[in-house]
N, C-alpha and C positions, 0 to 999 in steps of 0.2 A: 455292690453297689445297692445301696437303701433306696428304693422308689418311692412313688407315693401313698401307696397303698400298705408298703412295712411302716411309713411313720402313722400314717393313721391309725394301724390298730396298736401299735407301739401306745400311743398317746392314750388310747381309749380303754388301755388293757384295764388298770383299775378298776375303772369307772363301772366296764365291761364284768368284770368279776363277780363284782356286789350286784348287781341287777336280778330280782327274782325271774325265774321262767316263764315267760309270756302267758303259756297254757299249759299249764303241770301236765293235766289227764292226758290231750296228745304228748307229751313225752313221754309219760310213761310206756304209755300204748307202743309208740314206737322202739321204746327200751324192750317191752316185750318179744312185739315183734319180731326184733333182731335177736333175741337170744333163743329165740324157735330155731333157730340157724347154726347156734353156736354149739363147738363139742371142746371139750377141755384138752385136745390136740392141737387145737387149732394156732396156726402162727394170722395174724391182723393187722393191715394197716390202715389207721384213720388220718385221712390229710386235711389240713384247716381245725385241728382240734380246739380252737380256743385256749380257752382257760383251764383244758383236760378234764372237765367234769364228766364227760359219758365214757371217756375210755377210762378213767378210773372205777368207776362204776361198773362197766362190763367185765375188768380187771378178771373176778371172781370165775367165769366161767370159760375163759380160753386159756390156751398157752401161754401166750406174748402177745403184747400190742405195741405196736409201733408208729407212736401218734406224733404227728407235727405240724405246725405251726409258722405262717409266714415272719409271723411275729416272736420276737429275744422275750419281750415285755411277758406276751401268752404264756411261751412257755417257762419260763422263770416261775408266774404264778401256779402253774400247770403241775412243777415239778416241786414247790412247795406244796400244794395239795397231797401229793402221792407220797410224800415224804412223811407229813404228818398224819395218814391215814396208816403207813408201813405197807404202803402197796409197791413191789419191787419184778412184776412182773408186766409194768409199762416201761419201754423205755421212750422217753421224750426229746425231740431235735426241732432247732429252728432250719427248717430246710420247707419248699416248697413239692408241689407233686412232681413239678416241672424237671426239678434238678437232682430227686431222692433216684437211688440208682436199685433197683431188684430185678432180678432176676426173672425170667420167664417163668412162669408157672410155677410159683413158690409161693402163692398166698391162698389162704380157704377163705378170708372177707375181707373185703375194703368197705371201708367207714365212708361217705363225703358228705357232711350233713352241714346245710347250709353253709354250702361253699362253691358248687359248680355255677351259679349265676353271678358269681365275684370274678370270673374267670373269664380272660376274653378267648381263651382256646378251648373252648367246652371236648368239643370234637375231638381234638390229641388228646384231653385228658382221660375222658373216657375209652380212646382205644389205646390208650397206656393201662390204664387200668383193666381192662382185659386181656393183655397180654402179661401182665404178673399174675394174673387169677390162676390157678389148678383147672383142669376142665370139671366142672360142677361148682363152681366157686362163684359166691355170692356178691353184687355190689346193691352195698343198701344206702339210699339217698333221700335226701328231703330239700327240696329246691325252691325256692319261692320263684315261678313261673307269671312275670310281673304284666307278660307281654298279653294275658286272659283279662286283665282291667284296664288300667286309663294307659293304653300303648302310647302314644301318640305324644300327651302329654308327658308321658317317661323318657319318650326318645328325646327330647327337649331338656328338661330339667336335669338330669342325673347327670347327663355331661358339664353343665354350669356348676352342678353342687360340688364334681369332684374337682374341677377346676380352682376351685377355689378352699379345697381340703376339707370341707362339710361333709362327707361323706366318700365311703370306699365306690373303685368302680364298680356301678353294678350294667349288667348284661340284660338286654330285654329280649325275653323269648317267650313262648307257648308251652303248655304242657304238652301239646301235640308235638311242637318240635323237640322237649326236653323227649320224649318215647323214642320218636324218630332218630334222632342222635342215639341214642340207646341201642335198638334194634339194628341200626345199620353198621353199629361198631360191633354185633354178633349174640347180643344180649336176647333173652327171653325176658320180659318182664312178668312175673312171678305172683307179686301183689304190688296193689297199687291202693292209696288212702290218702284222701285230705281230709281234714277236720273241720271245715269249712269253707266258703267262698272267700277267695280272696287268701287263706293260708297254704300256707308251703305243700307241695305233692311229697308224698312219703312213697320211696317205690325201693323195692326188691328186684334188683334185676339179677338172672342166674345167664353163667357161662354154660353151652354144651358140654356134657358128658364127655 
């Protein structure tokens, strides 16, 4: 079944793929910090991979990346990029993190970038990520914690925008609530950075050894 979120991302995929990165310096720093945790033998999952740019950029540093997204259009664009750059160790697939089947304790790193605030069940997803990771495994997230700013306004406007198909589902929570979701699932927060007020919160969380 194609739900409203899938339709939204399919509709904007082409336009999204052509947009420049909003904050290139912050993006490069996030890539660099993430790579500090990579090794050439690692198995990585990225959920909500969009048009694949981050997975393709990280590909030379790990053994394999399984990159998934809800939108078939996004995956189509991502695969085209990988083919053009002869990247062979990234597998793109249309799927969601809820649907995908991964054996417990088999992944070294999971990336969930610009995605947790678009899920209505982030606690379940974080718990699933924790199960998929090996002991000592890393969960890297970059999340818009819009509850830190215009909480009351957004709680009204977001459902209206979603109803009319003008925006995707967006969940409103604070940075503290995100931190609590991660630690409640058993993660330790190893690194946390926010480029500026109102910007996405970047977190590297570690599963206990």
